[in-house]
N, C-alpha and C positions, 0 to 999 in steps of 0.2 A: 845200790851202792856196792862197790867192790873194794877189797883191800888186797894188798900184795904181801906175800911172805916168802921166805927163801928156806928151803930145806937144807939144813947144815948138818944133819945127822950123817954118821959114817956107815951106819948099818943099812942093809937093804930091808925095806918094809914091803909086805904084801899088800895088795889092794884091799884085802879083807879086813886088815887091822886099822886101816885109815878111817878116821871118823868123818872127814870132809874130803870129798874128791875135788880135785882142781878142775875148773871149767876151761882154762887156757894155760898153756905153758909157753914160756919165752925165756930162753937162756938161763934156766935154773929158777926162775921166779914163777910162782903159780898164783893166779887170781882166784880167790875164793869168794863165794857169796857171803855176805855178813851174817845171814841166818845160820849158815853151817859152821862158822868160826865162832863158837860160843865162848871160847876161853880168851878172847881178845879183850884186854883191859884198856880203858880210856887213859890217855896220858894226862896226869895231874901235875902241873908245875907248882913248885913252892910259891906261896903267896896267892894262889888261886883260891876260889871259894867253892865249897862243895856241900852237898846235903847227904845225909845218911839215909839208907832205906828205912822207911816207916818213920821218918822225922816229922814231928808235928809242924803244922804251918806257922804257928806262932813262935817257933824257935828259929833264930837267925842262922844263916849258913855258917859253916865252920871254915877256918882258914887252914890251908895245907902248909905244914912246916917242911916236911920231906917224906918221900916214899922209898922203901927199900925192902926187897924180898917178899913182896906180896902184902906188905903192911904200910900204912901211912900214919904219920903223926899229925894230928889236927888240934886246933884250939879255937875257942871263942874269943873274940876281941875283948870282951869284958873280963875274961879271966886274966890272971897275972901272966907275965912273960914266961915264968917257969912252970906253968900248969899246962899240960897237954894230955891228949888221949890217943892211944894206939888203936887203930881200926883196920880191919881187913880191907884191902884195896877194892875187892869186888862189891863191897857194900856202899861204896861212894859213887856219887854222880855229880858232874859239874853243875853249879848253881846258875 
């Protein structure tokens, strides 16, 4: 599996400082192997269901309210409408 990303930085970077080297280049887009791009987060849409790392099997998935700035607000359907939990995005995975 490969993903694409575009380098939008304005500064020149040396190849020594790059954590993942591009395998192909095409018009400013670089294809990186998924193993090397460890900081890529899964897109979690509002209304989707997620599990939290180390979540017990008997606990139902959480519903995503919204995500912003590396954090997501989630809730259990059995909780009230105004009760939610703020969780770091990298701890969540689609259910």
